[in-house]
Structures are given as structure tokens and as C-alpha cells.
KOLGU-4560 file (N, C-alpha, C; in nm, 3 decimals, padded with zeros to 5 digits):
<recs>
<n_xx: 11.122 n_yy: 01.099 n_zz: 03.588 ca_xx: 11.197 ca_yy: 00.982 ca_zz: 03.598 c_xx: 11.268 c_yy: 00.946 c_zz: 03.449 mol: A seq: 1 type: ALA>
<n_xx: 11.382 n_yy: 00.906 n_zz: 03.441 ca_xx: 11.456 ca_yy: 00.883 ca_zz: 03.320 c_xx: 11.420 c_yy: 00.729 c_zz: 03.287 mol: A seq: 2 type: LEU>
<n_xx: 11.378 n_yy: 00.731 n_zz: 03.153 ca_xx: 11.349 ca_yy: 00.579 ca_zz: 03.119 c_xx: 11.462 c_yy: 00.546 c_zz: 03.017 mol: A seq: 3 type: ILE>
<n_xx: 11.531 n_yy: 00.438 n_zz: 03.011 ca_xx: 11.629 ca_yy: 00.398 ca_zz: 02.924 c_xx: 11.596 c_yy: 00.270 c_zz: 02.867 mol: A seq: 4 type: LEU>
<n_xx: 11.615 n_yy: 00.239 n_zz: 02.750 ca_xx: 11.588 ca_yy: 00.114 ca_zz: 02.668 c_xx: 11.723 c_yy: 00.030 c_zz: 02.678 mol: A seq: 5 type: ALA>
<n_xx: 11.694 n_yy: -00.113 n_zz: 02.711 ca_xx: 11.800 ca_yy: -00.204 ca_zz: 02.709 c_xx: 11.770 c_yy: -00.298 c_zz: 02.605 mol: A seq: 6 type: ILE>
<n_xx: 11.880 n_yy: -00.340 n_zz: 02.541 ca_xx: 11.880 ca_yy: -00.438 ca_zz: 02.437 c_xx: 12.013 c_yy: -00.537 c_zz: 02.460 mol: A seq: 7 type: VAL>
<n_xx: 11.997 n_yy: -00.661 n_zz: 02.484 ca_xx: 12.112 ca_yy: -00.741 ca_zz: 02.492 c_xx: 12.150 c_yy: -00.800 c_zz: 02.356 mol: A seq: 8 type: GLY>
<n_xx: 12.280 n_yy: -00.816 n_zz: 02.343 ca_xx: 12.348 ca_yy: -00.869 ca_zz: 02.211 c_xx: 12.364 c_yy: -01.012 c_zz: 02.238 mol: A seq: 9 type: SER>
<n_xx: 12.323 n_yy: -01.094 n_zz: 02.139 ca_xx: 12.338 ca_yy: -01.244 ca_zz: 02.160 c_xx: 12.481 c_yy: -01.293 c_zz: 02.178 mol: A seq: 10 type: PRO>
<n_xx: 12.574 n_yy: -01.231 n_zz: 02.150 ca_xx: 12.702 ca_yy: -01.265 ca_zz: 02.160 c_xx: 12.810 c_yy: -01.146 c_zz: 02.182 mol: A seq: 11 type: ALA>
<n_xx: 12.925 n_yy: -01.173 n_zz: 02.259 ca_xx: 13.025 ca_yy: -01.076 ca_zz: 02.267 c_xx: 13.123 c_yy: -01.081 c_zz: 02.157 mol: A seq: 12 type: ALA>
<n_xx: 13.112 n_yy: -01.003 n_zz: 02.055 ca_xx: 13.213 ca_yy: -01.006 ca_zz: 01.948 c_xx: 13.353 c_yy: -00.988 c_zz: 01.978 mol: A seq: 13 type: ALA>
<n_xx: 13.378 n_yy: -00.907 n_zz: 02.076 ca_xx: 13.505 ca_yy: -00.884 ca_zz: 02.119 c_xx: 13.560 c_yy: -00.972 c_zz: 02.246 mol: A seq: 14 type: ASP>
<n_xx: 13.484 n_yy: -01.065 n_zz: 02.295 ca_xx: 13.508 ca_yy: -01.161 ca_zz: 02.416 c_xx: 13.514 c_yy: -01.087 c_zz: 02.541 mol: A seq: 15 type: GLY>
<n_xx: 13.470 n_yy: -00.961 n_zz: 02.536 ca_xx: 13.454 ca_yy: -00.873 ca_zz: 02.671 c_xx: 13.338 c_yy: -00.948 c_zz: 02.755 mol: A seq: 16 type: TYR>
<n_xx: 13.370 n_yy: -01.024 n_zz: 02.852 ca_xx: 13.271 ca_yy: -01.087 ca_zz: 02.930 c_xx: 13.274 c_yy: -01.026 c_zz: 03.075 mol: A seq: 17 type: THR>
<n_xx: 13.165 n_yy: -01.085 n_zz: 03.144 ca_xx: 13.163 ca_yy: -01.037 ca_zz: 03.283 c_xx: 13.287 c_yy: -01.062 c_zz: 03.361 mol: A seq: 18 type: GLY>
<n_xx: 13.355 n_yy: -01.173 n_zz: 03.341 ca_xx: 13.485 ca_yy: -01.204 ca_zz: 03.401 c_xx: 13.585 c_yy: -01.086 c_zz: 03.380 mol: A seq: 19 type: ASN>
<n_xx: 13.593 n_yy: -01.035 n_zz: 03.261 ca_xx: 13.686 ca_yy: -00.945 ca_zz: 03.229 c_xx: 13.643 c_yy: -00.821 c_zz: 03.299 mol: A seq: 20 type: VAL>
<n_xx: 13.524 n_yy: -00.768 n_zz: 03.292 ca_xx: 13.471 ca_yy: -00.657 ca_zz: 03.341 c_xx: 13.508 c_yy: -00.641 c_zz: 03.496 mol: A seq: 21 type: LEU>
<n_xx: 13.459 n_yy: -00.754 n_zz: 03.559 ca_xx: 13.486 ca_yy: -00.760 ca_zz: 03.695 c_xx: 13.626 c_yy: -00.732 c_zz: 03.740 mol: A seq: 22 type: LEU>
<n_xx: 13.729 n_yy: -00.811 n_zz: 03.648 ca_xx: 13.876 ca_yy: -00.777 ca_zz: 03.689 c_xx: 13.915 c_yy: -00.632 c_zz: 03.673 mol: A seq: 23 type: GLU>
<n_xx: 13.842 n_yy: -00.587 n_zz: 03.557 ca_xx: 13.883 ca_yy: -00.435 ca_zz: 03.538 c_xx: 13.824 c_yy: -00.344 c_zz: 03.660 mol: A seq: 24 type: ASN>
<n_xx: 13.713 n_yy: -00.376 n_zz: 03.707 ca_xx: 13.653 ca_yy: -00.316 ca_zz: 03.828 c_xx: 13.694 c_yy: -00.332 c_zz: 03.951 mol: A seq: 25 type: CYS>
<n_xx: 13.782 n_yy: -00.447 n_zz: 03.979 ca_xx: 13.848 ca_yy: -00.482 ca_zz: 04.106 c_xx: 13.928 c_yy: -00.349 c_zz: 04.154 mol: A seq: 26 type: ALA>
<n_xx: 13.909 n_yy: -00.336 n_zz: 04.306 ca_xx: 13.983 ca_yy: -00.239 ca_zz: 04.361 c_xx: 14.118 c_yy: -00.238 c_zz: 04.335 mol: A seq: 27 type: PRO>
<n_xx: 14.203 n_yy: -00.359 n_zz: 04.316 ca_xx: 14.337 ca_yy: -00.362 ca_zz: 04.313 c_xx: 14.375 c_yy: -00.355 c_zz: 04.157 mol: A seq: 28 type: GLU>
<n_xx: 14.284 n_yy: -00.324 n_zz: 04.070 ca_xx: 14.317 ca_yy: -00.293 ca_zz: 03.936 c_xx: 14.399 c_yy: -00.177 c_zz: 03.922 mol: A seq: 29 type: SER>
<n_xx: 14.468 n_yy: -00.171 n_zz: 03.808 ca_xx: 14.544 ca_yy: -00.033 ca_zz: 03.783 c_xx: 14.452 c_yy: 00.070 c_zz: 03.751 mol: A seq: 30 type: SER>
<n_xx: 14.505 n_yy: 00.192 n_zz: 03.754 ca_xx: 14.414 ca_yy: 00.314 ca_zz: 03.716 c_xx: 14.356 c_yy: 00.294 c_zz: 03.573 mol: A seq: 31 type: SER>
<n_xx: 14.432 n_yy: 00.235 n_zz: 03.488 ca_xx: 14.399 ca_yy: 00.210 ca_zz: 03.338 c_xx: 14.285 c_yy: 00.131 c_zz: 03.345 mol: A seq: 32 type: PHE>
<n_xx: 14.286 n_yy: 00.011 n_zz: 03.401 ca_xx: 14.178 ca_yy: -00.093 ca_zz: 03.416 c_xx: 14.044 c_yy: -00.039 c_zz: 03.479 mol: A seq: 33 type: GLU>
<n_xx: 14.078 n_yy: 00.039 n_zz: 03.578 ca_xx: 13.970 ca_yy: 00.102 ca_zz: 03.652 c_xx: 13.883 c_yy: 00.206 c_zz: 03.552 mol: A seq: 34 type: THR>
<n_xx: 13.973 n_yy: 00.267 n_zz: 03.464 ca_xx: 13.920 ca_yy: 00.366 ca_zz: 03.371 c_xx: 13.829 c_yy: 00.266 c_zz: 03.254 mol: A seq: 35 type: GLY>
<n_xx: 13.874 n_yy: 00.147 n_zz: 03.228 ca_xx: 13.817 ca_yy: 00.074 ca_zz: 03.130 c_xx: 13.683 c_yy: 00.031 c_zz: 03.184 mol: A seq: 36 type: VAL>
<n_xx: 13.683 n_yy: 00.002 n_zz: 03.315 ca_xx: 13.556 ca_yy: -00.042 ca_zz: 03.377 c_xx: 13.453 c_yy: 00.078 c_zz: 03.383 mol: A seq: 37 type: CYS>
<n_xx: 13.493 n_yy: 00.175 n_zz: 03.424 ca_xx: 13.397 ca_yy: 00.283 ca_zz: 03.413 c_xx: 13.348 c_yy: 00.330 c_zz: 03.283 mol: A seq: 38 type: GLY>
<n_xx: 13.447 n_yy: 00.331 n_zz: 03.206 ca_xx: 13.422 ca_yy: 00.370 ca_zz: 03.037 c_xx: 13.336 c_yy: 00.271 c_zz: 02.993 mol: A seq: 39 type: GLY>
<n_xx: 13.358 n_yy: 00.143 n_zz: 03.002 ca_xx: 13.262 ca_yy: 00.040 ca_zz: 02.954 c_xx: 13.125 c_yy: 00.066 c_zz: 03.007 mol: A seq: 40 type: TYR>
<n_xx: 13.100 n_yy: 00.066 n_zz: 03.129 ca_xx: 12.970 ca_yy: 00.062 ca_zz: 03.179 c_xx: 12.904 c_yy: 00.204 c_zz: 03.138 mol: A seq: 41 type: ILE>
<n_xx: 12.979 n_yy: 00.320 n_zz: 03.125 ca_xx: 12.944 ca_yy: 00.437 ca_zz: 03.080 c_xx: 12.881 c_yy: 00.442 c_zz: 02.940 mol: A seq: 42 type: THR>
<n_xx: 12.960 n_yy: 00.366 n_zz: 02.849 ca_xx: 12.931 ca_yy: 00.352 ca_zz: 02.708 c_xx: 12.791 c_yy: 00.268 c_zz: 02.703 mol: A seq: 43 type: GLY>
<n_xx: 12.783 n_yy: 00.143 n_zz: 02.769 ca_xx: 12.673 ca_yy: 00.069 ca_zz: 02.767 c_xx: 12.555 c_yy: 00.148 c_zz: 02.812 mol: A seq: 44 type: VAL>
<n_xx: 12.577 n_yy: 00.234 n_zz: 02.924 ca_xx: 12.459 ca_yy: 00.315 ca_zz: 02.971 c_xx: 12.418 c_yy: 00.396 c_zz: 02.875 mol: A seq: 45 type: THR>
<n_xx: 12.499 n_yy: 00.478 n_zz: 02.812 ca_xx: 12.482 ca_yy: 00.573 ca_zz: 02.716 c_xx: 12.419 c_yy: 00.520 c_zz: 02.603 mol: A seq: 46 type: ALA>
<n_xx: 12.441 n_yy: 00.392 n_zz: 02.559 ca_xx: 12.379 ca_yy: 00.330 ca_zz: 02.452 c_xx: 12.234 c_yy: 00.300 c_zz: 02.479 mol: A seq: 47 type: GLY>
<n_xx: 12.196 n_yy: 00.290 n_zz: 02.609 ca_xx: 12.057 ca_yy: 00.257 ca_zz: 02.648 c_xx: 11.973 c_yy: 00.385 c_zz: 02.622 mol: A seq: 48 type: MET>
<n_xx: 12.020 n_yy: 00.492 n_zz: 02.571 ca_xx: 11.938 ca_yy: 00.608 ca_zz: 02.544 c_xx: 11.876 c_yy: 00.593 c_zz: 02.400 mol: A seq: 49 type: HIS>
<n_xx: 11.935 n_yy: 00.496 n_zz: 02.324 ca_xx: 11.880 ca_yy: 00.481 ca_zz: 02.191 c_xx: 11.749 c_yy: 00.439 c_zz: 02.184 mol: A seq: 50 type: LEU>
<n_xx: 11.666 n_yy: 00.479 n_zz: 02.088 ca_xx: 11.529 ca_yy: 00.440 ca_zz: 02.087 c_xx: 11.513 c_yy: 00.291 c_zz: 02.037 mol: A seq: 51 type: PRO>
<n_xx: 11.419 n_yy: 00.210 n_zz: 02.078 ca_xx: 11.406 ca_yy: 00.085 ca_zz: 02.038 c_xx: 11.364 c_yy: 00.091 c_zz: 01.897 mol: A seq: 52 type: PRO>
<n_xx: 11.447 n_yy: -00.018 n_zz: 01.810 ca_xx: 11.411 ca_yy: -00.024 ca_zz: 01.670 c_xx: 11.396 c_yy: -00.157 c_zz: 01.627 mol: A seq: 53 type: ARG>
<n_xx: 11.297 n_yy: -00.224 n_zz: 01.681 ca_xx: 11.280 ca_yy: -00.376 ca_zz: 01.660 c_xx: 11.211 c_yy: -00.383 c_zz: 01.507 mol: A seq: 54 type: THR>
<n_xx: 11.197 n_yy: -00.279 n_zz: 01.441 ca_xx: 11.135 ca_yy: -00.304 ca_zz: 01.305 c_xx: 11.232 c_yy: -00.327 c_zz: 01.209 mol: A seq: 55 type: ASP>
<n_xx: 11.373 n_yy: -00.310 n_zz: 01.244 ca_xx: 11.477 ca_yy: -00.337 ca_zz: 01.141 c_xx: 11.491 c_yy: -00.483 c_zz: 01.112 mol: A seq: 56 type: ARG>
<n_xx: 11.502 n_yy: -00.516 n_zz: 00.965 ca_xx: 11.514 ca_yy: -00.647 ca_zz: 00.941 c_xx: 11.634 c_yy: -00.703 c_zz: 01.000 mol: A seq: 57 type: ALA>
<n_xx: 11.743 n_yy: -00.630 n_zz: 01.008 ca_xx: 11.870 ca_yy: -00.683 ca_zz: 01.063 c_xx: 11.840 c_yy: -00.733 c_zz: 01.209 mol: A seq: 58 type: SER>
<n_xx: 11.756 n_yy: -00.644 n_zz: 01.290 ca_xx: 11.745 ca_yy: -00.689 ca_zz: 01.423 c_xx: 11.665 c_yy: -00.824 c_zz: 01.436 mol: A seq: 59 type: ASP>
<n_xx: 11.583 n_yy: -00.827 n_zz: 01.356 ca_xx: 11.501 ca_yy: -00.974 ca_zz: 01.360 c_xx: 11.596 c_yy: -01.082 c_zz: 01.305 mol: A seq: 60 type: ARG>
<n_xx: 11.667 n_yy: -01.054 n_zz: 01.199 ca_xx: 11.763 ca_yy: -01.157 ca_zz: 01.167 c_xx: 11.858 c_yy: -01.202 c_zz: 01.269 mol: A seq: 61 type: ARG>
<n_xx: 11.905 n_yy: -01.111 n_zz: 01.356 ca_xx: 12.002 ca_yy: -01.141 ca_zz: 01.455 c_xx: 11.928 c_yy: -01.200 c_zz: 01.593 mol: A seq: 62 type: LEU>
<n_xx: 11.807 n_yy: -01.189 n_zz: 01.580 ca_xx: 11.728 ca_yy: -01.254 ca_zz: 01.703 c_xx: 11.755 c_yy: -01.172 c_zz: 01.829 mol: A seq: 63 type: ASN>
<n_xx: 11.752 n_yy: -01.052 n_zz: 01.816 ca_xx: 11.783 ca_yy: -00.956 ca_zz: 01.932 c_xx: 11.671 c_yy: -00.982 c_zz: 02.036 mol: A seq: 64 type: PHE>
<n_xx: 11.685 n_yy: -00.986 n_zz: 02.165 ca_xx: 11.583 ca_yy: -01.011 ca_zz: 02.265 c_xx: 11.484 c_yy: -00.885 c_zz: 02.283 mol: A seq: 65 type: PRO>
<n_xx: 11.383 n_yy: -00.922 n_zz: 02.347 ca_xx: 11.275 ca_yy: -00.811 ca_zz: 02.365 c_xx: 11.348 c_yy: -00.701 c_zz: 02.447 mol: A seq: 66 type: THR>
<n_xx: 11.305 n_yy: -00.576 n_zz: 02.428 ca_xx: 11.351 ca_yy: -00.458 ca_zz: 02.506 c_xx: 11.313 c_yy: -00.458 c_zz: 02.643 mol: A seq: 67 type: PHE>
<n_xx: 11.400 n_yy: -00.424 n_zz: 02.724 ca_xx: 11.357 ca_yy: -00.414 ca_zz: 02.871 c_xx: 11.388 c_yy: -00.265 c_zz: 02.905 mol: A seq: 68 type: THR>
<n_xx: 11.322 n_yy: -00.221 n_zz: 02.991 ca_xx: 11.330 ca_yy: -00.084 ca_zz: 03.017 c_xx: 11.389 c_yy: -00.046 c_zz: 03.152 mol: A seq: 69 type: TYR>
<n_xx: 11.459 n_yy: 00.044 n_zz: 03.179 ca_xx: 11.505 ca_yy: 00.086 ca_zz: 03.296 c_xx: 11.469 c_yy: 00.221 c_zz: 03.339 mol: A seq: 70 type: VAL>
<n_xx: 11.413 n_yy: 00.238 n_zz: 03.464 ca_xx: 11.361 ca_yy: 00.377 ca_zz: 03.503 c_xx: 11.454 c_yy: 00.411 c_zz: 03.628 mol: A seq: 71 type: CYS>
<n_xx: 11.549 n_yy: 00.501 n_zz: 03.597 ca_xx: 11.654 ca_yy: 00.527 ca_zz: 03.711 c_xx: 11.590 c_yy: 00.635 c_zz: 03.809 mol: A seq: 72 type: THR>
<n_xx: 11.498 n_yy: 00.710 n_zz: 03.776 ca_xx: 11.442 ca_yy: 00.817 ca_zz: 03.855 c_xx: 11.548 c_yy: 00.936 c_zz: 03.861 mol: A seq: 73 type: GLY>
<n_xx: 11.500 n_yy: 01.030 n_zz: 03.946 ca_xx: 11.579 ca_yy: 01.153 ca_zz: 03.968 c_xx: 11.692 c_yy: 01.107 c_zz: 04.078 mol: A seq: 74 type: ASN>
<n_xx: 11.799 n_yy: 01.159 n_zz: 04.060 ca_xx: 11.918 ca_yy: 01.152 ca_zz: 04.156 c_xx: 11.998 c_yy: 01.021 c_zz: 04.165 mol: A seq: 75 type: GLY>
<n_xx: 11.964 n_yy: 00.926 n_zz: 04.057 ca_xx: 12.052 ca_yy: 00.804 ca_zz: 04.045 c_xx: 12.174 c_yy: 00.844 c_zz: 03.971 mol: A seq: 76 type: VAL>
<n_xx: 12.294 n_yy: 00.811 n_zz: 04.026 ca_xx: 12.418 ca_yy: 00.859 ca_zz: 03.984 c_xx: 12.475 c_yy: 00.747 c_zz: 03.909 mol: A seq: 77 type: THR>
<n_xx: 12.580 n_yy: 00.771 n_zz: 03.832 ca_xx: 12.660 ca_yy: 00.673 ca_zz: 03.761 c_xx: 12.744 c_yy: 00.577 c_zz: 03.864 mol: A seq: 78 type: PHE>
<n_xx: 12.769 n_yy: 00.620 n_zz: 03.977 ca_xx: 12.838 ca_yy: 00.551 ca_zz: 04.065 c_xx: 12.738 c_yy: 00.443 c_zz: 04.137 mol: A seq: 79 type: GLY>
<n_xx: 12.614 n_yy: 00.489 n_zz: 04.149 ca_xx: 12.527 ca_yy: 00.378 ca_zz: 04.190 c_xx: 12.497 c_yy: 00.262 c_zz: 04.082 mol: A seq: 80 type: GLN>
<n_xx: 12.498 n_yy: 00.323 n_zz: 03.965 ca_xx: 12.477 ca_yy: 00.217 ca_zz: 03.846 c_xx: 12.585 c_yy: 00.127 c_zz: 03.853 mol: A seq: 81 type: MET>
<n_xx: 12.710 n_yy: 00.185 n_zz: 03.865 ca_xx: 12.841 ca_yy: 00.099 ca_zz: 03.865 c_xx: 12.829 c_yy: 00.003 c_zz: 03.968 mol: A seq: 82 type: ARG>
<n_xx: 12.803 n_yy: 00.056 n_zz: 04.087 ca_xx: 12.793 ca_yy: -00.042 ca_zz: 04.222 c_xx: 12.695 c_yy: -00.156 c_zz: 04.181 mol: A seq: 83 type: ASP>
<n_xx: 12.580 n_yy: -00.132 n_zz: 04.126 ca_xx: 12.482 ca_yy: -00.240 ca_zz: 04.090 c_xx: 12.554 c_yy: -00.344 c_zz: 03.998 mol: A seq: 84 type: VAL>
<n_xx: 12.629 n_yy: -00.288 n_zz: 03.917 ca_xx: 12.683 ca_yy: -00.380 ca_zz: 03.809 c_xx: 12.779 c_yy: -00.462 c_zz: 03.880 mol: A seq: 85 type: VAL>
<n_xx: 12.876 n_yy: -00.394 n_zz: 03.957 ca_xx: 12.973 ca_yy: -00.488 ca_zz: 04.019 c_xx: 12.917 c_yy: -00.576 c_zz: 04.121 mol: A seq: 86 type: ILE>
<n_xx: 12.804 n_yy: -00.543 n_zz: 04.201 ca_xx: 12.742 ca_yy: -00.636 ca_zz: 04.290 c_xx: 12.687 c_yy: -00.743 c_zz: 04.212 mol: A seq: 87 type: LYS>
<n_xx: 12.623 n_yy: -00.727 n_zz: 04.090 ca_xx: 12.562 ca_yy: -00.837 ca_zz: 04.019 c_xx: 12.682 c_yy: -00.938 c_zz: 03.966 mol: A seq: 88 type: GLY>
<n_xx: 12.781 n_yy: -00.876 n_zz: 03.931 ca_xx: 12.887 ca_yy: -00.963 ca_zz: 03.863 c_xx: 12.951 c_yy: -01.041 c_zz: 03.996 mol: A seq: 89 type: LEU>
<n_xx: 12.965 n_yy: -00.983 n_zz: 04.108 ca_xx: 13.014 ca_yy: -01.068 ca_zz: 04.233 c_xx: 12.918 c_yy: -01.160 c_zz: 04.279 mol: A seq: 90 type: ARG>
<n_xx: 12.794 n_yy: -01.139 n_zz: 04.274 ca_xx: 12.690 ca_yy: -01.242 ca_zz: 04.324 c_xx: 12.648 c_yy: -01.332 c_zz: 04.236 mol: A seq: 91 type: GLU>
<n_xx: 12.684 n_yy: -01.330 n_zz: 04.101 ca_xx: 12.636 ca_yy: -01.419 ca_zz: 03.999 c_xx: 12.755 c_yy: -01.480 c_zz: 03.942 mol: A seq: 92 type: ASN>
<n_xx: 12.851 n_yy: -01.550 n_zz: 03.980 ca_xx: 12.967 ca_yy: -01.600 ca_zz: 03.914 c_xx: 12.935 c_yy: -01.705 c_zz: 03.805 mol: A seq: 93 type: PRO>
<n_xx: 12.822 n_yy: -01.768 n_zz: 03.824 ca_xx: 12.784 ca_yy: -01.862 ca_zz: 03.722 c_xx: 12.740 c_yy: -01.808 c_zz: 03.582 mol: A seq: 94 type: GLU>
<n_xx: 12.721 n_yy: -01.680 n_zz: 03.562 ca_xx: 12.698 ca_yy: -01.607 ca_zz: 03.444 c_xx: 12.791 c_yy: -01.521 c_zz: 03.391 mol: A seq: 95 type: THR>
<n_xx: 12.912 n_yy: -01.508 n_zz: 03.468 ca_xx: 12.989 ca_yy: -01.417 ca_zz: 03.424 c_xx: 13.086 c_yy: -01.431 c_zz: 03.301 mol: A seq: 96 type: ARG>
<n_xx: 13.055 n_yy: -01.553 n_zz: 03.245 ca_xx: 13.113 ca_yy: -01.594 ca_zz: 03.109 c_xx: 13.034 c_yy: -01.527 c_zz: 02.997 mol: A seq: 97 type: ASN>
<n_xx: 12.917 n_yy: -01.476 n_zz: 03.038 ca_xx: 12.821 ca_yy: -01.409 ca_zz: 02.923 c_xx: 12.877 c_yy: -01.280 c_zz: 02.883 mol: A seq: 98 type: GLU>
<n_xx: 12.837 n_yy: -01.227 n_zz: 02.781 ca_xx: 12.896 ca_yy: -01.078 ca_zz: 02.724 c_xx: 12.859 c_yy: -00.982 c_zz: 02.836 mol: A seq: 99 type: PRO>
<n_xx: 12.964 n_yy: -00.903 n_zz: 02.869 ca_xx: 12.951 ca_yy: -00.797 ca_zz: 02.960 c_xx: 12.822 c_yy: -00.703 c_zz: 02.942 mol: A seq: 100 type: ALA>
<n_xx: 12.804 n_yy: -00.671 n_zz: 02.808 ca_xx: 12.685 ca_yy: -00.580 ca_zz: 02.773 c_xx: 12.557 c_yy: -00.646 c_zz: 02.829 mol: A seq: 101 type: SER>
<n_xx: 12.536 n_yy: -00.769 n_zz: 02.805 ca_xx: 12.417 ca_yy: -00.826 ca_zz: 02.849 c_xx: 12.400 c_yy: -00.837 c_zz: 02.986 mol: A seq: 102 type: VAL>
<n_xx: 12.523 n_yy: -00.847 n_zz: 03.059 ca_xx: 12.505 ca_yy: -00.853 ca_zz: 03.212 c_xx: 12.481 c_yy: -00.715 c_zz: 03.257 mol: A seq: 103 type: LEU>
<n_xx: 12.540 n_yy: -00.605 n_zz: 03.205 ca_xx: 12.527 ca_yy: -00.471 ca_zz: 03.256 c_xx: 12.368 c_yy: -00.439 c_zz: 03.241 mol: A seq: 104 type: VAL>
<n_xx: 12.321 n_yy: -00.479 n_zz: 03.130 ca_xx: 12.170 ca_yy: -00.447 ca_zz: 03.101 c_xx: 12.088 c_yy: -00.521 c_zz: 03.207 mol: A seq: 105 type: HIS>
<n_xx: 12.110 n_yy: -00.658 n_zz: 03.229 ca_xx: 12.029 ca_yy: -00.723 ca_zz: 03.314 c_xx: 12.041 c_yy: -00.665 c_zz: 03.450 mol: A seq: 106 type: ARG>
<n_xx: 12.148 n_yy: -00.652 n_zz: 03.514 ca_xx: 12.168 ca_yy: -00.584 ca_zz: 03.653 c_xx: 12.105 c_yy: -00.460 c_zz: 03.649 mol: A seq: 107 type: TYR>
<n_xx: 12.093 n_yy: -00.376 n_zz: 03.560 ca_xx: 12.045 ca_yy: -00.241 ca_zz: 03.566 c_xx: 11.899 c_yy: -00.251 c_zz: 03.567 mol: A seq: 108 type: LEU>
<n_xx: 11.850 n_yy: -00.341 n_zz: 03.484 ca_xx: 11.698 ca_yy: -00.365 ca_zz: 03.463 c_xx: 11.634 c_yy: -00.421 c_zz: 03.593 mol: A seq: 109 type: ALA>
<n_xx: 11.701 n_yy: -00.510 n_zz: 03.659 ca_xx: 11.665 ca_yy: -00.567 ca_zz: 03.780 c_xx: 11.650 c_yy: -00.484 c_zz: 03.899 mol: A seq: 110 type: GLU>
<n_xx: 11.760 n_yy: -00.379 n_zz: 03.900 ca_xx: 11.780 ca_yy: -00.285 ca_zz: 04.008 c_xx: 11.678 c_yy: -00.173 c_zz: 03.976 mol: A seq: 111 type: ALA>
<n_xx: 11.650 n_yy: -00.128 n_zz: 03.866 ca_xx: 11.578 ca_yy: -00.006 ca_zz: 03.829 c_xx: 11.446 c_yy: -00.044 c_zz: 03.725 mol: A seq: 112 type: PHE>
<n_xx: 11.357 n_yy: -00.129 n_zz: 03.781 ca_xx: 11.252 ca_yy: -00.159 ca_zz: 03.690 c_xx: 11.153 c_yy: -00.042 c_zz: 03.675 mol: A seq: 113 type: PRO>
<n_xx: 11.082 n_yy: -00.046 n_zz: 03.568 ca_xx: 10.971 ca_yy: 00.043 ca_zz: 03.544 c_xx: 10.839 c_yy: 00.010 c_zz: 03.611 mol: A seq: 114 type: CYS>
</recs>
């Protein structure tokens, strides 16, 4: 089984929220926007391969939350992870104003717990 570490950022520096991510992932989006959707989720997912570094002074100063692990197991595809994220965005409109990276982490952690 593949184990991924997830860390949420306390704020979206670029303003890329769940609302924006969902717009980019919508079926009626342009091919460019659809590419942004897939690329963003891929990038966040790739970042989950980084080892936990909670000993860094800068991490403590920024008040990063506790690490959450995701265990995708064998055979879990990127398409499945993308579907999980889109489902979470659609079913939780009250949190879509949060940073997209935090939401991607949250939905994958809920879907693929260790």
C-alpha cells in the first residue's frame, strides 16, 4: 500500500479556493481549465509524497496542522482521486471558500484513511 503524508496550509496565498477548483473541474469548462484542474490535483498529490518535517522552526511558526496520512493501496488511480476531490467539493459547498490544497488533502484523507 502506498502511504502519502498530507499537510494543510493555513491560507491560500494565491487565492485558489475550492470554488475556483470546482469551476475548473466542471464538465463544461474549457480544455485549458480542465487541464488546470487535473494539474492542480496532480501537483497537490505529488506534494503528499514529501516526508513530514514538523521539526522545522518555520513549520512551527506557521502553525501547520498535524500530518494526516493517506493510504491509497494498490490500483487506486489518479482518476479515482480526482473523482473523490470533485465529489467532496460538490457535497460541501459551505467549505469551498477554503484553500483548494486544504480541501484536496481533506477529501483524500477521508476517502483513503490508513
